[in-house]
C-alpha positions in Angstrom: 16.2 4.1 33.6 18.6 2.9 31.0 19.6 4.7 27.8 17.7 4.8 24.6 18.9 2.7 21.7 18.5 3.7 18.1 19.1 1.3 15.2 17.7 0.1 11.9 15.0 -2.6 12.3 14.9 -5.9 10.5 12.3 -5.9 7.7 11.2 -9.5 8.6 10.4 -8.6 12.2 7.9 -6.0 11.1 6.4 -7.6 8.1 3.0 -7.9 9.9 3.1 -4.2 10.7 3.8 -3.2 7.1 1.0 -5.4 5.8 -1.4 -3.6 8.0 -0.2 -0.3 6.5 -0.3 -1.5 2.9 -3.2 -0.4 0.7 -4.3 -4.1 0.4 -3.6 -4.9 4.0 -7.1 -3.9 5.0 -8.6 -6.4 2.5 -6.6 -9.2 3.8 -7.5 -8.3 7.4 -11.2 -8.1 6.5 -11.0 -11.5 4.9 -9.4 -13.0 8.0 -11.9 -11.5 10.5 -14.9 -13.0 8.8 -14.4 -16.1 10.9 -11.9 -16.9 13.6 -9.1 -19.4 12.8 -10.3 -21.7 15.5 -13.7 -22.0 13.9 -12.4 -22.6 10.3 -12.4 -26.1 8.7 -9.3 -27.4 6.9 -10.9 -26.5 3.5 -11.6 -22.9 4.7 -8.1 -22.5 6.0 -6.8 -23.6 2.6 -9.0 -21.1 0.8 -7.9 -18.4 3.2 -4.2 -19.2 2.6 -4.7 -18.9 -1.1 -6.5 -15.6 -0.8 -3.8 -14.2 1.4 -1.2 -15.3 -1.1 -3.1 -13.7 -4.0 -3.4 -10.4 -2.1 0.3 -10.5 -1.2 1.2 -11.1 -4.9 -1.1 -8.3 -6.0 0.5 -5.9 -3.5 4.0 -6.9 -4.6 3.1 -6.3 -8.2 1.8 -2.8 -7.3 5.1 -2.1 -5.5 7.1 -3.3 -8.4 5.2 -1.2 -10.9 5.5 2.0 -8.8 9.2 1.4 -8.2 9.8 0.8 -11.9 8.1 4.0 -12.8 10.3 5.9 -10.4 13.4 4.2 -11.8 12.5 5.1 -15.3 11.9 8.8 -14.3 15.4 8.9 -12.8 16.8 7.2 -16.0 15.2 9.9 -18.1 16.8 12.6 -16.1 20.2 10.9 -16.3 19.8 10.6 -20.1 19.0 14.3 -20.5 22.1 15.1 -18.4 24.1 13.0 -20.8 22.5 14.6 -23.9 20.5 11.5 -24.9 17.1 13.0 -25.7 15.7 9.8 -27.4 16.8 7.6 -24.5 15.0 10.0 -22.2 11.8 9.9 -24.2 11.9 6.1 -24.2 12.4 6.0 -20.4 9.5 8.4 -20.0 7.3 6.3 -22.3 8.1 3.2 -20.1 7.4 5.2 -16.9 4.0 6.4 -18.3 3.1 2.9 -19.2 3.9 1.6 -15.7 1.9 4.4 -14.1 -1.1 3.9 -16.4 -1.1 0.2 -15.6 -0.9 0.9 -11.9 -3.8 3.4 -12.0 -5.9 1.0 -14.1 -5.4 -1.8 -11.6 -5.8 0.4 -8.5 -8.2 3.2 -9.4 -8.8 4.2 -5.8 -5.1 4.3 -4.9 -3.8 7.8 -4.1 -0.3 7.0 -2.9 1.8 4.2 -4.4 4.7 3.1 -2.1 8.1 2.8 -3.6 10.4 2.6 -0.6 10.3 1.7 3.0 12.7 2.5 5.9 12.7 1.8 9.6 14.2 3.4 12.7 13.7 2.0 16.2 13.8 4.2 19.3 13.8 1.7 22.2 13.7 2.4 26.0 14.5 -0.1 28.7 12.9 1.2 31.9 10.3 0.3 34.6 7.0 2.2 34.9 8.4 3.8 38.1 11.5 5.1 36.3 9.4 6.6 33.5 7.2 8.3 36.1 10.3 9.7 37.8 11.6 11.0 34.5 8.3 12.6 33.7 8.1 14.3 37.1 11.7 15.5 36.7 10.9 17.0 33.2 7.8 18.8 34.6 9.9 20.3 37.4 12.6 21.4 34.9 9.9 23.1 32.8 8.5 24.9 35.8 12.0 26.1 36.6 12.4 27.4 33.0 15.0 24.8 32.1 13.4 24.1 28.8 16.5 22.6 27.0 17.2 20.2 29.9 13.6 19.1 30.0 13.7 18.7 26.2 16.8 16.4 26.4 15.2 14.3 29.1 11.9 14.0 27.2 13.6 13.0 24.0 14.6 9.7 25.6 11.0 8.8 26.5 10.1 6.9 23.4 9.8 3.2 22.6 8.7 2.8 19.0 9.5 1.8 15.4 9.0 4.6 12.9 8.2 3.2 9.5 8.9 5.8 6.7 7.1 5.0 3.5 8.0 7.0 0.3 5.1 7.2 -2.1 4.3 8.3 -5.6 1.3 10.7 -5.6 -0.9 9.2 -8.3 -3.1 12.2 -8.5 -0.3 14.4 -9.9 2.8 12.3 -10.8 1.5 10.6 -14.0 0.3 13.9 -15.5 3.6 15.6 -14.6 5.6 12.9 -16.4 3.3 13.1 -19.5 3.9 16.8 -19.8 7.7 16.4 -20.1 7.9 14.6 -23.4 6.6 17.6 -25.4 9.4 19.7 -23.9 12.0 17.3 -25.0 10.4 17.1 -28.5 10.7 20.9 -28.7 14.3 20.8 -27.7 13.6 22.5 -24.4 16.0 20.2 -22.5 16.7 22.4 -19.5 13.0 23.0 -19.0 12.4 19.2 -19.2 15.2 18.5 -16.7 13.7 21.1 -14.3 10.2 19.6 -14.7 11.6 16.1 -14.0 13.3 17.4 -10.9 10.1 19.0 -9.7 8.2 15.7 -10.4 10.7 13.7 -8.4 10.4 16.3 -5.6 6.7 15.6 -5.2 7.3 12.2 -3.6 5.3 11.9 -0.4 6.8 10.4 2.8 4.4 9.1 5.4 5.7 8.1 8.8 3.9 5.3 10.7 4.7 4.9 14.4 4.5 1.4 15.9 4.5 1.4 19.7 6.9 -1.3 20.9 5.3 -1.7 24.3 2.0 -2.4 22.5 3.7 -4.9 20.2 5.2 -6.6 23.2 1.8 -6.7 25.0 0.2 -8.3 22.0 3.0 -10.9 21.7 2.6 -11.8 25.4 -1.2 -12.1 25.0 -0.7 -14.2 21.8 1.5 -16.7 23.7 -0.9 -16.8 26.6 -3.8 -17.5 24.2 -1.8 -20.3 22.6 -1.1 -21.9 26.0 -4.7 -21.6 27.0 -6.0 -23.2 23.8 -5.1 -26.7 24.8 -7.7 -29.0 26.3 -6.1 -29.1 29.7 -3.2 -26.7 30.3 -0.6 -27.9 32.8 0.3 -26.2 36.0 3.4 -24.9 34.3 1.3 -23.5 31.4 -1.1 -21.8 33.8 1.8 -20.2 35.7 3.3 -19.0 32.4 0.0 -17.6 31.3 -0.2 -15.6 34.6 3.2 -14.2 34.0 2.4 -13.3 30.4 -0.8 -11.5 31.3 1.0 -9.5 34.0 3.7 -8.6 31.5 1.1 -7.5 28.9 -0.5 -5.2 31.6 3.0 -3.8 32.4 3.8 -3.1 28.8 0.5 -1.3 28.3 1.2 0.7 31.4 4.5 1.7 29.9 2.8 2.7 26.6 0.3 4.9 28.5 3.1 6.6 30.5 5.0 7.3 27.3 1.9 8.9 25.8 1.0 6.2 23.2 -2.8 6.3 23.2 -5.3 8.1 25.4 -6.8 7.6 28.8 -10.1 6.2 27.5 -8.3 3.5 25.4 -6.0 2.5 28.2 -8.9 2.4 30.7 -10.6 -0.1 28.3 -7.4 -2.2 28.0 -7.1 -2.4 31.8 -10.8 -3.5 32.1 -10.4 -6.2 29.4 -7.3 -7.6 31.1 -9.1 -7.5 34.4 -11.8 -9.5 32.8 -9.3 -11.9 31.2 -7.6 -12.6 34.5 -11.0 -13.2 36.1 -11.9 -15.7 33.4 -8.6 -17.5 33.7 -9.0 -17.7 37.5 -12.5 -19.1 37.2 -11.5 -21.5 34.4 -14.0 -19.9 31.9 -13.8 -19.6 28.1 -11.2 -17.0 27.2 -11.0 -17.0 23.3 -13.5 -14.2 23.1 -11.7 -11.8 25.4 -8.3 -12.6 23.7 -9.9 -11.8 20.3 -11.3 -8.5 21.6 -8.0 -7.5 23.1 -6.2 -8.3 19.8 -8.8 -6.2 17.9 -8.3 -3.3 20.2 -4.5 -3.4 20.0 -4.6 -3.7 16.2 -6.8 -0.6 16.0 -4.5 1.2 18.4 -1.5 0.6 16.2 -3.3 1.7 13.0 -4.1 5.1 14.7 -0.4 6.1 14.8 0.4 7.8 11.5 2.3 11.1 11.5 
């Protein structure tokens, strides 16, 4: 088993994962699943693309408003530190306006994201090596060597952790509104303390994306693309066989690393068994690919710390 690698992940490579986590991502997904892309006409695809663009623009506007409100709060605190009470009041007025607009446009929104960060913990190992490491850790625990087991188990991860910092819209706007009267009354230290408390209420949510599951999905997507032609070549069929086997291996790794439960992984294995059977018998495979994609999408959405 090779070592674990930790680094910051490229935003572009995980854009789809972030979209699924965004408050409007579920709307876009629901719109896409009304009809499979293969069944859509050219006009329907054009409408769908416009809808996706509108949803993306609306989500970006929401992010911009929330981030601007946070920036204005920090600006108010800085102004108070510098003795500029009127500048602080102006910044708080702008922050309040941004928050009121945000709540008006998204009345059901509880958390408004203002920042996103990524860290990847990746593991390069075979299923056999992972089993060996697990067995070794179990033996160490039985022997009372807790710290050695802990060190060994800390390397058994293959994931991207997406940390999203959010404004809590149930409390943050009211907290900001309550600060202006303190400044008007000359209670500057109290206002500064209240601003610091408000900024301390930001909520961080961690979303865990399993890399083996992402890799399995990528392999299945490529296999589906190769199978979608009218008459796949012998090379295409050989590649599809390799891709499906790789997807099975990646899902086995995910199970060994503890991503998901036995029931879910049993279902994945059964679906891949069915997929391989349909490919061997030259039967229609679009339905099974769609089902696997849906199962894996649901799997990823379940990992929120």
